[in-house]
Structure formats: C-alpha cells, structure tokens
C-alpha positions in Angstrom: -1.7 17.3 -18.7 1.2 18.6 -20.6 4.0 16.4 -22.1 6.5 17.7 -19.6 4.3 16.8 -16.6 3.7 13.3 -18.0 7.4 12.8 -18.6 8.4 14.0 -15.2 5.8 11.8 -13.4 6.9 8.8 -15.5 10.6 9.5 -14.7 9.8 9.7 -11.0 7.9 6.4 -11.1 10.8 4.7 -13.0 13.4 6.1 -10.7 11.5 4.8 -7.8 11.3 1.3 -9.3 15.0 1.3 -9.9 15.7 2.3 -6.3 13.3 -0.3 -5.0 14.9 -3.0 -7.1 18.5 -1.9 -6.2 17.5 -2.0 -2.5 16.0 -5.4 -2.9 19.1 -6.8 -4.6 21.5 -5.2 -2.1 19.4 -5.9 1.0 19.1 -2.2 1.8 15.6 -1.9 3.2 15.8 1.8 3.5 16.6 2.2 -0.2 13.9 -0.3 -1.1 11.3 1.6 1.0 12.4 5.0 -0.4 12.1 3.6 -4.0 8.6 2.2 -3.3 7.5 5.5 -1.9 8.8 7.4 -4.9 7.3 4.9 -7.4 3.9 5.3 -5.7 4.1 9.1 -5.7 4.9 9.2 -9.4 1.9 6.9 -10.1 -0.4 9.0 -8.0 0.6 12.2 -9.6 -0.1 10.7 -13.0 -3.5 9.5 -11.8 -4.3 12.9 -10.4 -3.4 14.7 -13.6 -5.5 12.2 -15.6 -8.5 12.8 -13.3 -8.2 16.6 -13.7 -7.9 16.3 -17.4 -11.0 14.2 -17.6 -13.0 16.9 -15.9 -11.5 19.6 -18.1 -12.5 17.6 -21.2 -9.0 16.9 -22.4 -8.2 13.7 -24.0 -11.7 13.3 -25.4 -12.8 14.2 -28.9 -15.2 17.0 -29.1 -17.5 17.4 -32.1 -16.7 20.3 -34.3 -19.4 22.9 -34.9 
C-alpha cells in the first residue's frame, strides 16, 4: 500500500469521525450517520489494503540472497 493510499484512507476516516462528532454535538442525526459511514469506509479500505499487502509479501522482511 502506497503512502498516498494510506494517507487518503486515514483522512477519510478522520473526516468521518469529525462529521460524526459534529452531528452528535449539534443533534443532526443525518450528519452523524453520514460521518459514521465515512469513518467505517475509511477503516475498511485500510484493512483491505493491508490484507492485500500481506499476500503480496509487503511489510515483511525478506531474507537477502
């Protein structure tokens, strides 16, 4: 997973958390639900990328030959 992908997914997750909190404080259920959804999507994207990277062998040390 490239740095840009990691960064974009993390930004989406944080943006969702901010929307969710803003909706909770203001009493706007729609904004709160939208934020929760966006936060979960960002987290799922990160998990999916990490899963793919694990099967590609990225993130692990390989012995040098």
